[in-house]
Each structure stands twice: as C-alpha cells, then as structure tokens.
MARSE-74433 format. One record per residue: residue number from 0; x, y, z of N, C-alpha, C in turn. Coordinates in pm, whole numbers, always signed. Example, Ala and Ser with C-alpha at 12.3 -4.5 7.8 and 13.67 -1.06 7.14 Angstrom:
! residues 2
[0 [+1319 -569 +780] [+1230 -450 +780] [+1320 -330 +780]]
[1 [+1285 -225 +708] [+1367 -106 +714] [+1290 +3 +787]]
! end
This chain:
! residues 313
[0 [+478 +2019 -1268] [+360 +1936 -1251] [+320 +1834 -1387]]
[1 [+427 +1849 -1496] [+393 +1835 -1612] [+341 +1691 -1648]]
[2 [+347 +1574 -1553] [+317 +1482 -1606] [+201 +1436 -1451]]
[3 [+101 +1569 -1422] [+21 +1544 -1363] [-107 +1478 -1431]]
[4 [-141 +1504 -1498] [-228 +1503 -1605] [-270 +1351 -1697]]
[5 [-194 +1311 -1611] [-145 +1160 -1683] [-230 +1057 -1560]]
[6 [-248 +1091 -1385] [-355 +1039 -1273] [-441 +1028 -1339]]
[7 [-525 +1071 -1435] [-648 +1094 -1481] [-654 +956 -1557]]
[8 [-578 +994 -1637] [-547 +863 -1771] [-547 +730 -1671]]
[9 [-482 +693 -1560] [-443 +608 -1518] [-541 +533 -1423]]
[10 [-668 +721 -1375] [-760 +568 -1255] [-927 +538 -1393]]
[11 [-874 +610 -1498] [-994 +526 -1607] [-948 +502 -1705]]
[12 [-813 +416 -1675] [-782 +330 -1771] [-823 +180 -1612]]
[13 [-766 +163 -1505] [-819 +74 -1354] [-1008 +114 -1372]]
[14 [-1026 +190 -1377] [-1224 +151 -1424] [-1247 +70 -1492]]
[15 [-1151 +58 -1588] [-1157 -2 -1675] [-1231 -198 -1702]]
[16 [-1152 -219 -1598] [-1153 -384 -1431] [-1211 -330 -1335]]
[17 [-1207 -256 -1289] [-1238 -234 -1122] [-1350 -130 -1143]]
[18 [-1496 -215 -1082] [-1617 -132 -1146] [-1674 -20 -975]]
[19 [-1648 +31 -967] [-1753 +130 -856] [-1688 +170 -743]]
[20 [-1603 +118 -730] [-1413 +141 -661] [-1366 +284 -641]]
[21 [-1397 +403 -670] [-1305 +473 -752] [-1247 +469 -619]]
[22 [-1260 +523 -529] [-1180 +638 -368] [-1020 +434 -402]]
[23 [-1091 +364 -379] [-1002 +247 -355] [-941 +242 -499]]
[24 [-886 +292 -545] [-805 +311 -717] [-774 +401 -665]]
[25 [-754 +570 -632] [-746 +693 -618] [-643 +672 -483]]
[26 [-729 +548 -331] [-622 +524 -293] [-431 +453 -282]]
[27 [-487 +384 -376] [-403 +279 -430] [-284 +373 -553]]
[28 [-382 +445 -608] [-228 +501 -692] [-216 +680 -601]]
[29 [-236 +660 -514] [-215 +789 -417] [-85 +703 -321]]
[30 [-64 +556 -240] [+38 +496 -254] [+140 +423 -350]]
[31 [+114 +459 -453] [+241 +451 -576] [+284 +572 -577]]
[32 [+208 +647 -558] [+360 +785 -615] [+348 +867 -442]]
[33 [+346 +752 -390] [+389 +821 -311] [+494 +753 -214]]
[34 [+495 +589 -348] [+623 +556 -264] [+632 +422 -179]]
[35 [+494 +416 -144] [+476 +330 +45] [+409 +184 -104]]
[36 [+398 +80 +13] [+384 +21 -18] [+240 -31 +45]]
[37 [+77 -169 +35] [+5 -131 +41] [-56 -305 +86]]
[38 [-145 -257 +172] [-201 -391 +181] [-373 -404 +204]]
[39 [-403 -479 +128] [-555 -506 +127] [-629 -602 +180]]
[40 [-702 -618 +237] [-796 -709 +397] [-894 -676 +351]]
[41 [-957 -846 +321] [-1104 -838 +286] [-1148 -975 +264]]
[42 [-1278 -996 +199] [-1288 -1136 +212] [-1281 -1153 +57]]
[43 [-1277 -1288 +73] [-1267 -1368 -56] [-1300 -1293 -218]]
[44 [-1280 -1280 -265] [-1348 -1233 -406] [-1401 -1165 -462]]
[45 [-1340 -1046 -395] [-1428 -897 -341] [-1295 -774 -474]]
[46 [-1156 -833 -501] [-1089 -812 -627] [-959 -777 -596]]
[47 [-927 -859 -463] [-763 -786 -412] [-706 -799 -510]]
[48 [-658 -933 -530] [-538 -989 -679] [-596 -919 -812]]
[49 [-757 -844 -824] [-722 -801 -924] [-718 -641 -967]]
[50 [-758 -621 -808] [-655 -479 -863] [-519 -455 -847]]
[51 [-438 -574 -786] [-254 -541 -872] [-280 -600 -959]]
[52 [-295 -677 -991] [-270 -680 -1155] [-317 -604 -1263]]
[53 [-460 -490 -1161] [-458 -384 -1308] [-356 -279 -1284]]
[54 [-341 -222 -1145] [-194 -162 -1137] [-87 -157 -1221]]
[55 [-34 -291 -1231] [+65 -383 -1285] [+62 -365 -1418]]
[56 [-150 -399 -1484] [-93 -349 -1596] [-113 -240 -1621]]
[57 [-152 -121 -1536] [-135 -1 -1626] [+22 +70 -1605]]
[58 [+90 +12 -1569] [+295 +55 -1563] [+314 -33 -1622]]
[59 [+323 +18 -1746] [+481 -60 -1810] [+573 -57 -1783]]
[60 [+581 -154 -1662] [+732 -223 -1591] [+713 -330 -1499]]
[61 [+797 -399 -1459] [+794 -537 -1426] [+679 -591 -1345]]
[62 [+576 -720 -1341] [+526 -766 -1209] [+567 -908 -1167]]
[63 [+600 -928 -1071] [+626 -1024 -938] [+487 -1100 -928]]
[64 [+393 -1195 -958] [+273 -1252 -832] [+350 -1354 -769]]
[65 [+460 -1435 -638] [+457 -1448 -488] [+269 -1539 -417]]
[66 [+259 -1621 -421] [+116 -1690 -401] [+204 -1738 -288]]
[67 [+170 -1697 -133] [+214 -1686 -72] [+202 -1839 -22]]
[68 [+263 -1962 +110] [+166 -2107 +114] [+295 -2125 +254]]
[69 [+205 -2244 +365] [+301 -2265 +489] [+511 -2300 +390]]
[70 [+457 -2378 +318] [+652 -2378 +272] [+698 -2342 +206]]
[71 [+676 -2128 +157] [+713 -2084 +86] [+872 -2045 +184]]
[72 [+965 -2022 +100] [+1092 -2011 +142] [+1172 -1834 +97]]
[73 [+1217 -1756 +277] [+1328 -1685 +237] [+1327 -1651 +80]]
[74 [+1436 -1817 +52] [+1503 -1759 -25] [+1444 -1786 -182]]
[75 [+1341 -1767 -206] [+1186 -1803 -272] [+1162 -1621 -259]]
[76 [+1202 -1571 -185] [+1210 -1352 -212] [+1289 -1326 -255]]
[77 [+1370 -1379 -203] [+1556 -1283 -181] [+1582 -1313 -315]]
[78 [+1602 -1475 -302] [+1693 -1478 -407] [+1794 -1581 -346]]
[79 [+1870 -1631 -399] [+1982 -1691 -289] [+2095 -1736 -449]]
[80 [+2202 -1751 -359] [+2387 -1779 -446] [+2344 -1928 -487]]
[81 [+2388 -1938 -611] [+2348 -2074 -694] [+2536 -2059 -692]]
[82 [+2604 -2215 -738] [+2755 -2261 -784] [+2737 -2280 -914]]
[83 [+2843 -2185 -1010] [+2844 -2167 -1112] [+2977 -2239 -1130]]
[84 [+2974 -2396 -1169] [+3018 -2459 -1233] [+3110 -2445 -1348]]
[85 [+3055 -2359 -1462] [+3192 -2304 -1541] [+3238 -2228 -1528]]
[86 [+3191 -2103 -1457] [+3280 -2050 -1393] [+3343 -2047 -1232]]
[87 [+3339 -2134 -1187] [+3409 -2142 -1015] [+3326 -2084 -911]]
[88 [+3243 -1973 -978] [+3197 -1926 -804] [+3053 -1888 -845]]
[89 [+2969 -1851 -676] [+2863 -1808 -689] [+2830 -1717 -739]]
[90 [+2659 -1755 -818] [+2592 -1585 -818] [+2476 -1674 -817]]
[91 [+2420 -1449 -782] [+2329 -1480 -751] [+2164 -1490 -832]]
[92 [+2112 -1538 -823] [+2025 -1576 -864] [+1906 -1489 -780]]
[93 [+1825 -1398 -884] [+1712 -1316 -819] [+1556 -1413 -771]]
[94 [+1555 -1323 -667] [+1414 -1357 -640] [+1229 -1260 -684]]
[95 [+1156 -1351 -595] [+1087 -1284 -677] [+1053 -1152 -668]]
[96 [+1163 -1122 -544] [+1040 -975 -490] [+1131 -872 -614]]
[97 [+1202 -914 -648] [+1340 -787 -703] [+1258 -824 -873]]
[98 [+1149 -674 -846] [+1081 -616 -996] [+1003 -513 -911]]
[99 [+985 -467 -978] [+849 -350 -998] [+727 -355 -879]]
[100 [+623 -378 -970] [+513 -421 -850] [+541 -603 -825]]
[101 [+573 -632 -727] [+522 -737 -678] [+352 -758 -580]]
[102 [+278 -839 -588] [+159 -898 -524] [+215 -1045 -490]]
[103 [+200 -935 -328] [+211 -1099 -232] [+88 -1156 -186]]
[104 [+77 -1211 -233] [-103 -1315 -212] [-120 -1375 -76]]
[105 [-233 -1279 -21] [-171 -1445 +59] [-118 -1408 +175]]
[106 [-59 -1319 +185] [+95 -1311 +257] [+64 -1333 +408]]
[107 [-56 -1332 +450] [-44 -1443 +583] [-25 -1571 +602]]
[108 [+3 -1621 +494] [-27 -1804 +480] [+67 -1840 +475]]
[109 [+241 -1732 +500] [+348 -1799 +493] [+360 -1775 +659]]
[110 [+515 -1829 +642] [+549 -1828 +784] [+624 -1655 +816]]
[111 [+664 -1656 +953] [+693 -1558 +977] [+834 -1527 +943]]
[112 [+882 -1631 +961] [+1046 -1592 +875] [+1056 -1545 +715]]
[113 [+968 -1609 +648] [+964 -1583 +498] [+895 -1435 +501]]
[114 [+743 -1396 +612] [+685 -1299 +649] [+838 -1175 +637]]
[115 [+927 -1212 +669] [+1049 -1119 +778] [+1128 -1077 +644]]
[116 [+1101 -1163 +554] [+1228 -1114 +415] [+1200 -1048 +355]]
[117 [+1108 -964 +376] [+1038 -930 +309] [+1065 -740 +316]]
[118 [+1122 -793 +485] [+1190 -645 +587] [+1228 -550 +492]]
[119 [+1333 -583 +496] [+1516 -584 +395] [+1429 -449 +309]]
[120 [+1406 -536 +192] [+1314 -489 +108] [+1246 -398 +70]]
[121 [+1076 -415 +151] [+1067 -279 +157] [+1052 -172 +283]]
[122 [+1166 -191 +340] [+1199 -56 +388] [+1279 +7 +274]]
[123 [+1397 -35 +222] [+1508 -15 +158] [+1501 -63 +74]]
[124 [+1448 -78 -22] [+1437 -119 -126] [+1532 -174 -202]]
[125 [+1628 -249 -56] [+1748 -369 -155] [+1735 -521 -71]]
[126 [+1776 -609 -160] [+1823 -729 -52] [+1895 -776 -74]]
[127 [+1980 -837 +63] [+2106 -817 +115] [+2045 -1034 +130]]
[128 [+2193 -1082 +36] [+2206 -1226 +49] [+2330 -1287 +25]]
[129 [+2372 -1354 +95] [+2537 -1385 +147] [+2576 -1279 +177]]
[130 [+2557 -1120 +281] [+2692 -1001 +320] [+2682 -954 +151]]
[131 [+2609 -966 +18] [+2548 -937 -53] [+2460 -871 -108]]
[132 [+2506 -695 -81] [+2339 -601 -113] [+2345 -556 -243]]
[133 [+2167 -637 -275] [+2117 -588 -413] [+2017 -508 -395]]
[134 [+2007 -387 -513] [+1959 -279 -534] [+1795 -345 -561]]
[135 [+1712 -358 -533] [+1580 -358 -662] [+1573 -221 -739]]
[136 [+1547 -253 -863] [+1488 -169 -925] [+1389 -50 -883]]
[137 [+1341 +107 -929] [+1262 +100 -938] [+1207 +196 -1050]]
[138 [+1021 +189 -998] [+967 +237 -932] [+919 +114 -819]]
[139 [+860 +71 -742] [+918 -116 -643] [+791 -19 -547]]
[140 [+678 -137 -524] [+541 -162 -477] [+504 -254 -449]]
[141 [+588 -287 -369] [+481 -412 -266] [+301 -419 -234]]
[142 [+191 -499 -332] [+108 -464 -282] [+1 -681 -247]]
[143 [-9 -639 -136] [+31 -749 +6] [-194 -787 +45]]
[144 [-183 -917 -31] [-380 -972 -17] [-339 -1064 +167]]
[145 [-450 -1071 +192] [-482 -1173 +278] [-713 -1145 +323]]
[146 [-665 -1296 +409] [-797 -1349 +422] [-842 -1241 +555]]
[147 [-906 -1234 +624] [-960 -1224 +758] [-1041 -1261 +872]]
[148 [-1122 -1318 +781] [-1244 -1407 +796] [-1105 -1588 +848]]
[149 [-1026 -1635 +766] [-1025 -1747 +757] [-890 -1727 +861]]
[150 [-868 -1802 +993] [-767 -1852 +1105] [-720 -1907 +1097]]
[151 [-712 -2037 +990] [-718 -2119 +969] [-574 -2180 +920]]
[152 [-430 -2223 +948] [-349 -2193 +908] [-248 -2074 +810]]
[153 [-260 -1935 +895] [-200 -1809 +929] [-158 -1773 +1049]]
[154 [-50 -1676 +981] [-27 -1597 +1090] [+26 -1487 +1108]]
[155 [-74 -1391 +1173] [-83 -1282 +1187] [+73 -1168 +1142]]
[156 [+76 -1078 +1093] [+178 -1007 +1111] [+191 -903 +1205]]
[157 [+337 -916 +1193] [+415 -887 +1296] [+405 -727 +1282]]
[158 [+378 -670 +1451] [+366 -489 +1394] [+498 -466 +1323]]
[159 [+624 -524 +1287] [+641 -397 +1211] [+684 -436 +1066]]
[160 [+631 -573 +1001] [+588 -539 +909] [+406 -454 +821]]
[161 [+359 -459 +959] [+219 -361 +909] [+285 -183 +938]]
[162 [+373 -167 +1017] [+414 -49 +1003] [+461 +4 +906]]
[163 [+543 -124 +800] [+626 -60 +686] [+472 -68 +513]]
[164 [+362 -120 +566] [+292 -75 +471] [+183 +40 +515]]
[165 [+273 +211 +404] [+226 +325 +389] [+14 +355 +430]]
[166 [+7 +195 +380] [-141 +135 +362] [-246 +46 +371]]
[167 [-344 +43 +456] [-407 -75 +453] [-569 -25 +437]]
[168 [-598 -51 +289] [-792 -107 +228] [-847 -260 +274]]
[169 [-995 -177 +281] [-1071 -322 +233] [-1104 -225 +153]]
[170 [-1194 -380 +26] [-1197 -311 -78] [-1389 -333 -81]]
[171 [-1450 -389 +22] [-1573 -398 -38] [-1637 -492 -96]]
[172 [-1780 -515 -110] [-1831 -551 -168] [-1935 -465 -263]]
[173 [-1972 -475 -401] [-2000 -403 -453] [-2188 -312 -432]]
[174 [-2210 -239 -491] [-2364 -146 -492] [-2367 -286 -562]]
[175 [-2534 -257 -524] [-2598 -357 -653] [-2608 -312 -814]]
[176 [-2631 -199 -808] [-2559 -137 -969] [-2469 -195 -1024]]
[177 [-2383 -136 -918] [-2246 -171 -967] [-2227 -334 -1066]]
[178 [-2299 -377 -883] [-2222 -570 -940] [-2323 -582 -1045]]
[179 [-2435 -493 -1079] [-2564 -592 -1237] [-2421 -493 -1315]]
[180 [-2365 -425 -1329] [-2254 -394 -1427] [-2174 -477 -1434]]
[181 [-2116 -573 -1332] [-2039 -694 -1406] [-2141 -767 -1463]]
[182 [-2185 -820 -1387] [-2306 -899 -1458] [-2291 -925 -1587]]
[183 [-2362 -811 -1608] [-2402 -756 -1763] [-2247 -795 -1858]]
[184 [-2103 -741 -1829] [-1986 -802 -1922] [-2012 -884 -1937]]
[185 [-1964 -964 -1796] [-1883 -1077 -1795] [-1993 -1145 -1898]]
[186 [-2132 -1186 -1889] [-2250 -1237 -1946] [-2242 -1194 -2109]]
[187 [-2183 -1102 -2147] [-2187 -1021 -2274] [-1994 -1072 -2322]]
[188 [-1930 -1122 -2224] [-1791 -1176 -2267] [-1716 -1015 -2270]]
[189 [-1777 -920 -2205] [-1706 -769 -2195] [-1600 -755 -2089]]
[190 [-1559 -832 -2078] [-1494 -847 -1926] [-1236 -841 -1955]]
[191 [-1236 -750 -1912] [-1116 -733 -2005] [-1030 -829 -1971]]
[192 [-907 -894 -2024] [-841 -997 -1900] [-692 -884 -1845]]
[193 [-640 -784 -2033] [-582 -718 -1980] [-604 -620 -2016]]
[194 [-569 -490 -2031] [-513 -396 -1978] [-357 -324 -2122]]
[195 [-363 -234 -2187] [-283 -172 -2200] [-210 -32 -2172]]
[196 [-83 -84 -2097] [+11 -2 -2012] [-85 +172 -2089]]
[197 [-58 +262 -2004] [-54 +441 -1969] [+91 +492 -1976]]
[198 [+141 +447 -1867] [+237 +533 -1809] [+389 +375 -1845]]
[199 [+494 +493 -1867] [+595 +411 -1859] [+696 +429 -1750]]
[200 [+718 +286 -1637] [+804 +347 -1531] [+863 +454 -1510]]
[201 [+946 +504 -1573] [+1022 +623 -1568] [+971 +742 -1539]]
[202 [+858 +770 -1603] [+740 +887 -1549] [+654 +766 -1457]]
[203 [+659 +708 -1371] [+647 +712 -1223] [+694 +762 -1159]]
[204 [+741 +727 -1194] [+973 +754 -1123] [+942 +930 -1121]]
[205 [+930 +1011 -1273] [+882 +1118 -1243] [+763 +1261 -1205]]
[206 [+671 +1115 -1158] [+564 +1153 -1094] [+591 +1211 -933]]
[207 [+680 +1050 -913] [+704 +1091 -785] [+765 +1196 -681]]
[208 [+846 +1274 -811] [+944 +1348 -772] [+929 +1464 -803]]
[209 [+720 +1472 -860] [+645 +1553 -869] [+600 +1636 -736]]
[210 [+565 +1496 -641] [+445 +1473 -532] [+546 +1550 -419]]
[211 [+761 +1483 -430] [+810 +1566 -297] [+750 +1733 -366]]
[212 [+760 +1821 -439] [+771 +1927 -408] [+655 +2000 -431]]
[213 [+545 +1860 -403] [+360 +1942 -424] [+429 +2013 -205]]
[214 [+343 +2206 -177] [+387 +2212 -113] [+308 +2184 +35]]
[215 [+322 +2218 +157] [+291 +2160 +265] [+295 +2274 +331]]
[216 [+275 +2387 +451] [+284 +2461 +504] [+327 +2309 +621]]
[217 [+330 +2459 +701] [+412 +2427 +859] [+309 +2398 +919]]
[218 [+226 +2511 +929] [+123 +2422 +1020] [+51 +2345 +1033]]
[219 [+14 +2275 +828] [-22 +2113 +821] [+97 +2003 +909]]
[220 [+180 +2060 +897] [+297 +1998 +979] [+296 +1936 +1096]]
[221 [+176 +2047 +1130] [+232 +2043 +1314] [+101 +1980 +1319]]
[222 [+15 +2016 +1250] [-155 +1954 +1283] [-96 +1796 +1248]]
[223 [-14 +1684 +1151] [-22 +1599 +1186] [+78 +1529 +1294]]
[224 [+165 +1634 +1276] [+241 +1590 +1428] [+163 +1510 +1591]]
[225 [+63 +1628 +1615] [-8 +1592 +1716] [-132 +1549 +1637]]
[226 [-211 +1490 +1511] [-215 +1401 +1533] [-172 +1240 +1587]]
[227 [-50 +1225 +1567] [+33 +1132 +1592] [+60 +1116 +1737]]
[228 [+88 +1215 +1836] [+106 +1233 +1886] [+20 +1161 +1993]]
[229 [-119 +1263 +1948] [-242 +1201 +2016] [-268 +1012 +2056]]
[230 [-233 +992 +1971] [-241 +769 +1940] [-115 +754 +2050]]
[231 [-26 +814 +2090] [+68 +757 +2188] [+43 +827 +2343]]
[232 [-25 +903 +2315] [-179 +888 +2475] [-240 +896 +2542]]
[233 [-358 +786 +2439] [-518 +793 +2431] [-474 +687 +2506]]
[234 [-591 +645 +2613] [-558 +485 +2742] [-603 +378 +2603]]
[235 [-678 +430 +2531] [-754 +320 +2472] [-650 +238 +2395]]
[236 [-523 +323 +2356] [-417 +234 +2238] [-309 +214 +2334]]
[237 [-268 +53 +2385] [-151 +11 +2339] [-62 +38 +2363]]
[238 [-9 +63 +2146] [+32 +86 +2133] [+21 +199 +1980]]
[239 [+123 +352 +2021] [+90 +456 +1916] [+75 +462 +1750]]
[240 [+109 +595 +1679] [+188 +496 +1559] [+301 +568 +1609]]
[241 [+395 +519 +1475] [+519 +544 +1497] [+602 +641 +1462]]
[242 [+660 +731 +1422] [+695 +852 +1313] [+701 +803 +1239]]
[243 [+792 +702 +1175] [+725 +577 +1036] [+628 +646 +986]]
[244 [+499 +626 +1068] [+403 +723 +1025] [+328 +832 +998]]
[245 [+430 +885 +1113] [+418 +1074 +1089] [+444 +1084 +890]]
[246 [+548 +1006 +915] [+635 +1089 +749] [+529 +1057 +602]]
[247 [+491 +843 +720] [+429 +830 +576] [+236 +911 +541]]
[248 [+191 +970 +664] [+121 +1042 +650] [+142 +1185 +542]]
[249 [+274 +1230 +604] [+304 +1289 +562] [+346 +1338 +349]]
[250 [+362 +1211 +352] [+349 +1186 +176] [+271 +1211 +160]]
[251 [+168 +1066 +135] [+93 +1008 +189] [-25 +1093 +133]]
[252 [-25 +1267 +224] [-139 +1349 +152] [-57 +1369 +66]]
[253 [+56 +1508 -5] [+162 +1516 -107] [+80 +1465 -179]]
[254 [+87 +1369 -180] [-16 +1206 -271] [-105 +1286 -346]]
[255 [-203 +1294 -261] [-373 +1285 -219] [-365 +1432 -286]]
[256 [-303 +1557 -263] [-303 +1665 -313] [-283 +1668 -472]]
[257 [-187 +1559 -521] [-120 +1580 -643] [-191 +1504 -762]]
[258 [-272 +1406 -655] [-441 +1331 -778] [-524 +1395 -790]]
[259 [-545 +1518 -728] [-657 +1589 -675] [-613 +1711 -819]]
[260 [-509 +1679 -861] [-478 +1826 -931] [-398 +1953 -891]]
[261 [-371 +1918 -708] [-275 +2048 -657] [-139 +2074 -699]]
[262 [-99 +2180 -622] [+75 +2151 -596] [+25 +2186 -503]]
[263 [-91 +2207 -363] [+30 +2179 -266] [-124 +2126 -150]]
[264 [-137 +2139 -32] [-205 +2087 +57] [-253 +2164 +160]]
[265 [-401 +2044 +142] [-492 +2114 +312] [-534 +2017 +382]]
[266 [-621 +2083 +430] [-661 +1987 +556] [-732 +1883 +567]]
[267 [-842 +1904 +435] [-893 +1757 +391] [-822 +1625 +327]]
[268 [-694 +1703 +292] [-579 +1626 +215] [-545 +1439 +407]]
[269 [-532 +1603 +483] [-454 +1530 +594] [-588 +1436 +608]]
[270 [-694 +1489 +696] [-801 +1411 +757] [-896 +1273 +657]]
[271 [-822 +1358 +511] [-886 +1159 +425] [-802 +1033 +453]]
[272 [-659 +1080 +483] [-536 +987 +492] [-548 +903 +580]]
[273 [-623 +949 +716] [-605 +907 +855] [-626 +811 +817]]
[274 [-685 +755 +858] [-803 +631 +871] [-770 +511 +804]]
[275 [-671 +553 +666] [-637 +427 +609] [-447 +406 +608]]
[276 [-410 +508 +703] [-202 +571 +691] [-211 +485 +814]]
[277 [-295 +554 +960] [-260 +568 +1021] [-338 +358 +1129]]
[278 [-485 +362 +1108] [-562 +261 +1164] [-522 +106 +1152]]
[279 [-402 +49 +1051] [-347 -132 +1117] [-207 +7 +1185]]
[280 [-174 +40 +1241] [-78 +65 +1307] [-57 +30 +1520]]
[281 [-209 +82 +1494] [-266 +117 +1620] [-285 -11 +1706]]
[282 [-219 -73 +1786] [-308 -143 +1887] [-382 -134 +1977]]
[283 [-534 -137 +2003] [-618 -185 +2080] [-525 -204 +2250]]
[284 [-607 -92 +2360] [-525 -160 +2493] [-631 -329 +2511]]
[285 [-628 -333 +2632] [-723 -481 +2631] [-841 -410 +2681]]
[286 [-853 -317 +2750] [-960 -296 +2819] [-1080 -179 +2680]]
[287 [-998 -215 +2578] [-1081 -138 +2487] [-1079 -256 +2358]]
[288 [-1117 -362 +2410] [-1099 -484 +2278] [-1201 -531 +2356]]
[289 [-1164 -571 +2536] [-1323 -567 +2602] [-1450 -557 +2563]]
[290 [-1419 -412 +2553] [-1578 -250 +2528] [-1534 -295 +2385]]
[291 [-1528 -329 +2305] [-1491 -344 +2179] [-1550 -283 +2094]]
[292 [-1391 -185 +2171] [-1425 +11 +2075] [-1396 -82 +1916]]
[293 [-1405 +14 +1841] [-1437 +17 +1716] [-1269 +103 +1658]]
[294 [-1167 +91 +1615] [-1113 +182 +1527] [-1125 +277 +1486]]
[295 [-1255 +312 +1380] [-1214 +398 +1328] [-1327 +521 +1416]]
[296 [-1431 +471 +1547] [-1396 +569 +1604] [-1363 +575 +1669]]
[297 [-1262 +536 +1707] [-1134 +612 +1780] [-1130 +720 +1720]]
[298 [-1039 +678 +1613] [-953 +721 +1560] [-1028 +913 +1521]]
[299 [-1175 +846 +1508] [-1228 +1031 +1516] [-1229 +1069 +1587]]
[300 [-1266 +1015 +1668] [-1273 +1096 +1831] [-1136 +1138 +1911]]
[301 [-989 +1058 +1846] [-896 +1151 +1867] [-841 +1273 +1709]]
[302 [-927 +1317 +1605] [-929 +1385 +1547] [-1006 +1490 +1559]]
[303 [-1096 +1472 +1628] [-1195 +1568 +1740] [-1099 +1670 +1839]]
[304 [-1009 +1609 +1875] [-963 +1661 +2003] [-797 +1830 +1947]]
[305 [-773 +1757 +1841] [-665 +1857 +1745] [-729 +1962 +1654]]
[306 [-734 +2074 +1703] [-810 +2210 +1610] [-700 +2131 +1452]]
[307 [-854 +2158 +1362] [-772 +2172 +1170] [-728 +2372 +1135]]
[308 [-569 +2281 +1115] [-557 +2457 +1076] [-656 +2515 +991]]
[309 [-645 +2726 +980] [-702 +2686 +876] [-552 +2855 +811]]
[310 [-594 +2801 +696] [-483 +2848 +547] [-557 +2973 +554]]
[311 [-451 +3070 +511] [-423 +3167 +531] [-444 +3203 +328]]
[312 [-559 +3246 +266] [-583 +3238 +165] [-474 +3285 +92]]
! end
C-alpha cells in the first residue's frame, strides 16, 4: 500500500477550500478510490460545485464541466461524427463526457433522453457513437449535482441512473464557527481560487488497484449480502437494493478502510457507508410515504435486524 499516505495529502489539500466538511471530503475520496460516481443533492449555495472542482484541482488530470439545461443534447455529452471534407470521411468529435473528472451540474434540469446518454459511460467507461465504441480515459468519475427544492423545469433521475451512482451525499449548511472562518477568509481575500494538484492521474489508478487488495473476510461479505437482502424483504419498501448495490457497498468499504490507513475491513466500515451507498437506490412503499417514514430511520431498523459479525483478532 505504497500510496496510502497520499490520501491524507488529498484531504488536507481539499480542506484549503472546503471548510468543516471532513466527512463529505472523505466520502468523496472513497467514491473516487472505489472507482464509483457521486451524486450531490442539496440546496443552492452550500458548495456542491466547489467540492467537485476542488477534487478535480487536487488531481492532475482532465476535467470537464457540463452545465445541463433543457436544451442539452445527448450528442453534447457523448460526442458525434462530423464529416471531414478534406479526408472525405466522418470523424469522431469527442463529447464532454470523454475526460477524467466530469462535473454534471444540475443534472436533473436536462431531459431524460440526455440523462440516459450518461448510462453507458458511467457503467462501462465507454461511449458508442454511430455503432463505434470509444473508451473513456481513466481515472473516470462523474460528480453530478441537483437541487432538491426547485421542481420547476426539472426531471427526476430514473432508478437506472440513480443505481449507477455509488454514493449520494448532502453537504449541508456549515456550523457557525466554520461559516465565520469562511467569512474571515472572504474579507481578507484569502479564499483560494485554485489549488496545486497533489497526485497524478496514474497515481489515482494505482491507489484504486491497492483498494482492490484490501482484505475483507467472508463474515463481512455475508454481512453485506444480508443487509441488502433485508431491503428486498422490508414491507416499507417497494424497491430494494440491487446486486450492483452489494458490489458498491463492498468496494466502498474497501476504499474506506484504505482511507483510514488499514489493509483490512472491519464492520464499522460497512456500517458507516450503508446510508450514503444504499439510501438513494430504495423506493418507499406508498403506505410508508403516507406515514412519512424517513429513509434514514428505515435503514437503521434494517441494520438492527442483521447481527454484526465479530471478527477474530
């Protein structure tokens, strides 16, 4: 695990701009190291776009921002074939998705057809245009943002799209002292606009491979699968978690252990990630929605049903 120490450098670098949100930064890096994608849903002005740009600045690799609007076309995302009169043939012009870190800003403001253009890229890390497949460079991560309170001119993300996001996070408002620090930096013109990268893209790929080597006992694997199975049996849910959710929880747990400086997983890794990894994949049953059941409480009840494994020392 020769690159494990670089995680602390990445966190420190991001904290130069993101004040007081250590847990959000950690979950963002866990998603990156696990090779997943991140959905940020929160009210305007709390730093969703800033978080995505800060991560991109921390890594020395390509970055693209896609500002989704109702008239954004699928070809704007995936690219298209353009006829070259000099060569007499069609040539592929890259779309915005063909890069390393992609900020899909206000993803729910574009049409379902354009949202669907992200599906192949997010799952298979490739795009297909005119029956020709083009690989996307790695590392590859989509960070999407959406506003949960403004429904005018928005389109809900379909379940297939939500299931491709490894985590869904909310940044939340800062604490009073943290906001005071932000205000002081603003008045003293100390708000950093750019950061120097601390890792290369190739290093991130090495870190992702090291995450795959983090040990996970069979007891923990059974614990994960039992948690997922409980979501499919719960009467308060009309849609439980998919097998993709199981794999995401396992890989995210390995990345979380790696971030904490270990080469093995413990139950706490899994328990810490159930909410951000699983909640957005579930759909409440009509009766549960009428009774205003909270997903967070429901997941806690599910976790309480599954015995936590005791690992041998």
